[in-house]
N, C-alpha and C positions, 0 to 999 in steps of 0.2 A: 504494500500500500504506500502511495506517495505521501510525503509529509504535507500536512495541512498547516498553513501559516496562522499565527495568532497575533494578538495585539503586541506581544513581546517582540515580534519580528518587524514591527513598524518603526519608522523614524519620522515623526511629524515635522513639517516645515512650518516655522512661524512666519508672520508677515515681514519681520525684519530680514530673515534669510531670503524670503521670496523677493523682496525688493533688490537685494544684492544679486540674486540670480537673474532677474529680468534686466538689470543694468549690464551685467556681464554679457548676456545674450545680445542685447541691443548693441553694445560696443563691438562685438564680433561681427555682427551683420553690417553695421555702419562702416566699419573699417574695411571690410571686404569690398563693398561696393564703391567706397571712396577711392580705394587703390585702383579700381578699374574705371573710374570716372563714369560710373553708372548709378542707377538708383532702383529701388524696389518700386514697381508700378502698381501691383495688386497684392493685398494681404488676404490670405485664405485661412481663416480659422477653422481647424478641424474640430468640429463640435463633438463633444461638449468641452473637453478639457482645454482645447485650443482657443476658446472664446475669450478667456481672460488674457492669455498670452498674446493672442492676435490683436485684441482691442488695445492693449497697452502699447504694443510695438507699433500699431497703426498711428497712435498719437505721437510717440517718441520719434518715429522715423518720418512723420508728416506725410503719411500715405493715406489718401482719402478712400479710394475704392477698396471695399471689402467684399469678398465673395465667400460666404459660409458654405461649407461642405460637411455633410454628416453621414457617417457610417456607424454601424453597431455590430459588435461581436455577439454572436449567438452560440450557445453551447449545446452539445448532444443532439444533433451533430454540430460540430464547430464550423461556423461559416460567418462571413462578413457580408452584411447587406447595407446597401445605400438606403437611407431613410429620409433624405431631403434632396429634392431636385435642385439642380444648379440654377440659381437665379440669373437674370440678365443684369449686366452693369449698364446703367443708363448714361454714364459719362463716356467720353471718348478715351480709349486706352490705346497705347502703341500697338502696332501690328505684331511686333515681337516683344511682348511684355516680359519683364522679370517678375515672376510670381513667387511670393514667399508664403509657404504653408506654415502654420503655427500650431504647436501642440504643447500640452503640459508635460507629458511623460511618454517616451518612446522606448519600446522594448524590441519587438521584432521589426517594426516598421511596416507591417502588413497593411494597415489602414492608410498610411502615408503613400505607399506604392499604388494602392487602388485609387486614391484621390489624385495622384499625379497622372495616372492613366486617363482619368475622367477629364482633368484639366487640359491634357494634351489633345484630347478629341475636340475640345472647344477652342483652344488656342494652340494650333499645331506648330507654330513657330516660336513658342514661348520657351523661356529657360525657367525651370522650376527648382526652387530651393526649399529647404526644410529647416525650421527653427523650433527647437524644443527646450523647455526649461531643464529637464533631466533626461539623460539617455542611459539606458541600462548597459552596464559593462558586459562584454561578451557578445553584444549585438554587432551587426555590421557597421562599419564606418561609412559605407556608401550604401545608397538605396537605388534600385533600378528605376530609371526614369527621372532621377533627381540629381541636379548638378553638384550640390554640396549640402552637407548636414552641419548645422550650427547647434551647439548645446551649451547650457549654462554650467552644468556639472554632470559628471558621470557617476552612476550609483552602483553599488553592489547589491542590487535588489534581488538577484538570483542566487546570492550567497555562494558564488563560485570563485571569487578572488582569494588569494592567500593574504595573510597579514602584510607581507612584504609588498604585494601588488597594490593593496588598498593604500598603503602609506606612500609608495612611489608615485602612484597615479592620482593621489588625492581623491579617492573614491568616497562617496557618501555612503555610509553603512545603512542597510535595511531597506524596507519597503517604504517608499516615499508617500506620505499622505499630505496633501496640500491643505491649507487652513479652511478652505471651503468644502472639503470632502469629508464624508463620513467614514471613519476607519472600518466600521463593521461592514458597510456596503462594499468598500474597496476589497476587503478580505474575502467577502462572499464571491465577488467576481473572480479574484485570483484563484481561489480554491475550487471554483467551478471548472477551471481549465483542465 
């Protein structure tokens, strides 16, 4: 039987830490585009966890167009379903837009890859990027269909890193719980996998 995670396996993020993570993430994205003399044209919050990250980055990066996308994991059988149709942007956007997808926590990147595919259908000449507050250590550094992945901090949410790796890489211990999340609900989802 696989281990079931408990509250003892969680590591809540307080609002002060959240503020530092969002600033670090914003700086990484901003510096990347500044070096290329480009900008983000569209912010895509991957709902639900990406709504907060995407909304704040939209303000901080001064990007007006937001295009929410929503997928949901379902278990037994495990599948990912789109549950929100892609809305129309009523403003003019470049023909080859830089699109920044935003998420709270990224593990496998499955939803981000599905969202990138959906966006590529609508904007075939776009460049798609992914910004996440936390990225689970052991996951891929690159995601299919995505130019670059930016993250605030890497976590040892899967409990696979050695003490030495955690220290050398500055990994955040435990299952990340954001201030607006319910630990019980998050654990229920994780344990359902």
